[in-house]
C-alpha positions as CSV (number, residue, x, y, z in Angstrom):
1,M,-115.6,-45.7,-58.1
2,N,-118.2,-44.5,-55.6
3,L,-120.0,-47.8,-55.8
4,F,-116.7,-49.6,-55.2
5,L,-116.0,-47.5,-52.1
6,K,-119.5,-47.9,-50.7
7,S,-119.4,-51.7,-51.1
8,A,-116.6,-52.0,-48.5
9,S,-119.0,-50.8,-45.8
10,Y,-121.4,-53.7,-46.6
11,I,-118.9,-56.5,-47.3
12,F,-116.8,-55.8,-44.2
13,H,-119.6,-54.8,-41.8
14,P,-118.4,-55.2,-38.2
15,L,-121.1,-57.8,-37.5
16,L,-119.6,-60.1,-40.0
17,M,-116.0,-59.9,-38.7
18,P,-116.1,-62.7,-36.1
19,L,-117.7,-65.0,-38.6
20,L,-115.1,-64.1,-41.3
21,G,-112.3,-64.7,-38.8
22,V,-113.5,-68.1,-38.0
23,I,-114.0,-69.0,-41.7
24,L,-110.5,-67.8,-42.5
25,Y,-109.1,-69.8,-39.6
26,Y,-110.7,-73.1,-40.8
27,N,-109.6,-72.5,-44.3
28,V,-105.9,-72.2,-43.4
29,T,-105.4,-74.2,-40.3
30,P,-103.3,-77.4,-40.8
31,R,-104.9,-78.9,-37.7
32,Y,-107.6,-81.6,-38.4
33,V,-111.1,-80.6,-37.2
34,D,-114.2,-82.7,-37.8
35,A,-116.4,-81.2,-40.4
36,E,-119.5,-81.5,-38.2
37,I,-117.8,-79.5,-35.5
38,V,-116.8,-76.8,-38.0
39,R,-120.4,-76.6,-39.3
40,A,-121.8,-76.4,-35.7
41,E,-119.4,-73.7,-34.7
42,L,-120.1,-71.6,-37.9
43,L,-123.8,-72.0,-37.3
44,A,-123.5,-70.9,-33.7
45,I,-121.3,-67.9,-34.7
46,T,-123.8,-66.9,-37.4
47,I,-126.7,-67.0,-35.0
48,I,-125.0,-65.2,-32.1
49,T,-123.0,-62.5,-34.0
50,V,-125.2,-61.8,-37.0
51,L,-128.8,-62.9,-36.6
52,I,-129.3,-62.0,-32.9
53,P,-127.8,-58.5,-33.4
54,L,-130.0,-57.9,-36.4
55,V,-133.1,-58.8,-34.4
56,V,-131.9,-56.6,-31.6
57,F,-131.2,-53.7,-34.0
58,F,-134.8,-53.8,-35.4
59,L,-136.1,-53.9,-31.8
60,L,-134.0,-50.9,-30.9
61,K,-135.0,-49.1,-34.0
62,N,-138.7,-49.6,-33.2
63,L,-138.0,-48.2,-29.7
64,G,-136.3,-45.2,-31.3
65,A,-132.9,-46.0,-29.7
66,V,-131.1,-46.2,-33.0
67,E,-131.7,-44.8,-36.5
68,T,-129.5,-46.8,-38.9
69,I,-127.4,-50.0,-38.7
70,Y,-124.3,-47.8,-39.1
71,L,-124.9,-46.2,-35.6
72,R,-123.6,-42.8,-36.8
73,N,-124.6,-41.1,-33.6
74,V,-122.3,-41.8,-30.6
75,K,-125.4,-42.2,-28.2
76,E,-126.9,-44.8,-30.5
77,R,-123.8,-47.1,-29.9
78,K,-124.3,-47.7,-26.2
79,F,-126.9,-50.4,-26.2
80,P,-125.7,-52.3,-29.3
81,L,-122.2,-52.4,-28.0
82,M,-123.4,-53.6,-24.6
83,I,-125.4,-56.4,-26.2
84,Q,-122.5,-57.3,-28.4
85,C,-120.2,-57.7,-25.4
86,I,-122.7,-60.1,-23.8
87,L,-123.0,-62.1,-27.0
88,L,-119.2,-62.3,-27.3
89,L,-119.0,-63.6,-23.7
90,L,-121.6,-66.2,-24.7
91,I,-119.4,-67.4,-27.5
92,I,-116.4,-67.6,-25.2
93,K,-118.4,-69.5,-22.7
94,M,-120.4,-71.8,-24.9
95,V,-118.7,-72.2,-28.4
96,F,-114.9,-72.2,-28.2
97,D,-112.9,-74.0,-25.6
98,I,-109.6,-72.5,-24.4
99,Y,-107.9,-76.0,-24.7
100,D,-109.5,-77.3,-27.9
101,D,-109.6,-74.0,-29.8
102,P,-107.1,-71.6,-28.3
103,E,-106.6,-69.6,-31.5
104,L,-110.3,-68.9,-31.9
105,Y,-110.9,-68.5,-28.2
106,Y,-108.4,-65.7,-27.9
107,F,-109.5,-64.2,-31.3
108,I,-113.0,-63.8,-29.8
109,V,-111.5,-62.5,-26.5
110,G,-109.6,-59.9,-28.5
111,I,-112.8,-58.8,-30.3
112,L,-114.5,-58.6,-26.8
113,F,-111.8,-56.3,-25.6
114,S,-112.0,-54.2,-28.7
115,T,-115.8,-53.9,-28.4
116,F,-115.6,-53.1,-24.7
117,S,-113.0,-50.4,-25.5
118,A,-115.4,-48.9,-28.1
119,L,-118.1,-49.0,-25.5
120,I,-115.9,-47.1,-23.0
121,M,-115.2,-44.5,-25.7
122,V,-119.0,-44.0,-26.0
123,F,-119.2,-42.9,-22.3
124,F,-116.5,-40.3,-23.1
125,K,-118.5,-39.3,-26.2
126,V,-115.7,-40.4,-28.5
127,K,-116.7,-42.1,-31.7
128,I,-114.5,-44.7,-33.4
129,S,-114.8,-46.5,-36.7
130,L,-116.2,-50.0,-35.9
131,H,-115.6,-51.0,-39.5
132,Q,-111.9,-50.2,-39.2
133,M,-111.8,-51.9,-35.8
134,G,-113.2,-55.1,-37.3
135,V,-110.9,-55.4,-40.3
136,A,-107.8,-54.4,-38.3
137,G,-108.6,-57.3,-35.9
138,I,-108.9,-59.7,-38.8
139,L,-105.5,-58.5,-40.2
140,M,-103.7,-59.0,-36.9
141,F,-105.3,-62.4,-36.4
142,L,-104.1,-63.6,-39.8
143,V,-100.6,-62.4,-38.9
144,G,-100.8,-64.5,-35.7
145,I,-102.1,-67.6,-37.5
146,S,-99.2,-67.3,-40.0
147,A,-96.6,-67.1,-37.2
148,H,-98.3,-69.8,-35.1
149,F,-98.6,-72.5,-37.7
150,K,-95.5,-71.3,-39.6
151,I,-97.5,-71.1,-42.9
152,N,-97.2,-68.5,-45.6
153,L,-100.3,-66.2,-45.6
154,L,-98.6,-63.3,-47.3
155,V,-101.3,-63.1,-50.0
156,S,-104.1,-63.1,-47.4
157,I,-102.3,-60.6,-45.2
158,S,-101.6,-58.3,-48.2
159,F,-105.2,-58.5,-49.2
160,F,-106.4,-57.4,-45.7
161,L,-103.9,-54.6,-45.7
162,F,-105.6,-53.4,-48.9
163,V,-109.0,-54.0,-47.2
164,N,-108.0,-51.8,-44.3
165,G,-107.3,-49.0,-46.7
166,W,-110.4,-49.7,-48.7
167,V,-112.6,-49.6,-45.7
168,A,-110.9,-46.4,-44.4
169,S,-111.5,-44.7,-47.8
170,S,-115.1,-46.0,-47.8
171,R,-115.8,-44.4,-44.4
172,L,-114.2,-41.2,-45.4
173,N,-116.0,-41.0,-48.7
174,A,-119.3,-41.6,-46.8
175,K,-118.3,-38.8,-44.4
176,A,-119.0,-41.3,-41.6
177,H,-115.7,-40.7,-39.8
178,D,-112.7,-38.5,-39.8
179,Y,-109.0,-39.6,-39.7
180,R,-108.8,-39.6,-35.9
181,E,-111.8,-42.0,-35.6
182,L,-110.3,-44.3,-38.2
183,I,-106.9,-44.4,-36.5
184,L,-108.5,-45.1,-33.2
185,G,-110.5,-47.9,-34.8
186,L,-107.4,-49.3,-36.3
187,F,-105.5,-49.4,-32.9
188,I,-108.5,-50.6,-30.9
189,G,-109.1,-53.4,-33.3
190,A,-105.5,-54.5,-33.7
191,L,-103.9,-54.0,-30.3
192,P,-106.0,-56.5,-28.2
193,Q,-105.2,-59.2,-30.9
194,L,-101.5,-58.3,-30.7
195,I,-101.4,-58.4,-26.9
196,L,-103.2,-61.8,-26.8
197,F,-100.6,-63.3,-29.0
198,N,-98.7,-63.9,-25.7
199,F,-101.3,-66.5,-24.7
200,W,-101.5,-68.7,-27.8
201,L,-98.5,-68.1,-30.1
């Protein structure tokens, strides 16, 4: 059971959530998209949201700015979240077009607002669950896709409802967060996606 709970922190790490959202979108969208474009976008997202942050993490670790990839200390979160905001802006500017990919464009904009909100919290010395923020954003994005394309994604939505509970239990079990930090993460992850429905639904 302990291994099952721990695995959620690795499988649904915040760095993987933008990539997971894009993969889910291309798996369910009824819209035709050229396979070459899909591959190019997935490669770009992987490099910008996974590989670059990992390189930056090791650099910050060598400089003594962070200790672990989980950023348990509030002070450790400042630079990684700042860099993540810049990388998300790069995706918005260079990867997704508001006219060609409105769903993915606003999905990334939502993640940017969530990340920026988490960064603001750091300056007030408030720690939130970035894991919970990530999976809550994915869940709300799936709800939006289901309504937008009028397709039944009940199984996927139900699964990610379970994932939200799984991740929350994982973080509590690891004593990484308390209930308040998990609830804040849930709202900060889901609310921007919900607000941005007005622009693409």
